[in-house]
C-alpha positions in Angstrom: -13.6 88.2 35.7 -16.6 87.4 33.3 -17.4 84.4 35.5 -17.5 86.4 38.8 -19.8 89.0 37.0 -22.2 86.1 35.9 -22.3 84.7 39.4 -23.0 88.1 40.9 -25.8 88.8 38.3 -27.3 85.3 39.3 -27.2 86.1 42.8 -28.9 89.4 42.2 -31.8 87.7 40.2 -32.2 84.9 42.8 -32.4 87.7 45.6 -34.9 89.7 43.2 -37.1 86.4 42.8 -37.0 85.7 46.3 -38.1 89.1 47.3 -40.6 89.2 44.7 -42.1 85.7 45.7 -42.3 86.6 49.4 -44.2 90.1 48.7 -46.6 88.4 46.3 -47.5 85.7 48.8 -48.0 88.2 51.5 -50.2 90.4 49.5 -52.4 87.6 48.4 -51.6 87.7 44.6 -50.8 84.3 43.1 -48.2 83.6 40.3 -49.5 80.8 38.0 -46.0 79.7 37.4 -44.8 79.6 41.0 -45.4 76.5 43.1 -45.4 77.3 47.0 -44.9 74.6 49.5 -46.3 74.6 52.9 -44.9 73.1 56.0 -46.3 69.7 57.3 -48.6 70.0 60.3 -46.8 69.4 63.5 -48.0 66.5 65.9 -46.7 64.7 68.9 -45.2 61.4 68.5 -46.9 58.4 69.9 -44.2 58.0 72.4 -44.5 61.3 73.8 -48.4 60.9 73.9 -47.8 57.5 75.9 -45.0 59.2 78.2 -47.4 62.1 79.3 -50.2 59.5 79.9 -47.9 57.4 82.1 -46.5 60.5 83.8 -50.0 61.7 84.9 -50.8 58.2 86.1 -47.7 58.0 88.2 -48.4 61.6 89.6 -52.2 60.5 90.2 -50.9 57.5 92.3 -48.6 59.7 94.5 -51.3 62.2 95.2 -54.3 61.8 97.7 -57.0 62.4 95.3 -59.6 62.7 98.2 -57.9 65.9 99.6 -60.0 68.9 99.1 -56.9 71.1 98.6 -55.4 69.1 95.9 -58.7 68.8 94.2 -59.3 72.6 94.3 -55.6 73.3 92.8 -56.3 70.7 90.1 -59.5 72.4 89.1 -58.0 75.9 89.3 -55.0 74.6 87.1 -57.5 73.1 84.6 -59.3 76.2 84.3 -56.3 78.2 83.8 -55.1 75.7 81.1 -58.5 76.2 79.1 -58.3 80.0 79.4 -54.6 80.1 78.1 -55.5 77.8 75.3 -58.4 80.0 74.2 -56.4 83.1 74.6 -53.7 81.5 72.2 -56.3 80.6 69.6 -57.6 84.2 69.7 -54.2 85.5 69.2 -53.6 83.2 66.3 -57.0 84.0 64.7 -56.1 87.7 65.0 -52.7 87.1 63.4 -54.0 85.1 60.6 -56.7 87.8 59.9 -53.9 90.6 59.9 -51.7 88.6 57.4 -54.7 88.0 55.1 -53.0 85.5 53.0 -55.6 84.1 50.5 -53.1 82.0 48.7 -55.2 78.6 47.6 -54.1 75.6 49.2 -54.1 72.5 47.1 -53.7 68.9 48.7 -53.1 65.9 46.6 -53.6 62.5 48.0 -50.6 60.3 47.3 
């Protein structure tokens, strides 16, 4: 029975430290003993980049790029793409401002 009680106490302590750690990082307070890790930035693989490039090249070869209707549609699609990206960036900045996480980020070179 004592082993089970010790395990339950350890689980409660772990839960309490997890809760305390998450609240301190959200509020902007830092604990000098705690080490926080950050996710690696996401990037496309070179194969994906090459596949997109080749796909666009094949699509351009199949389309008549002198047709004014196709050119107009491509322009509108590009403008819509730029607007959507800008709206997404505004949303991300707004969310980052609301979170207001002032945890210092340290980067160490290998």
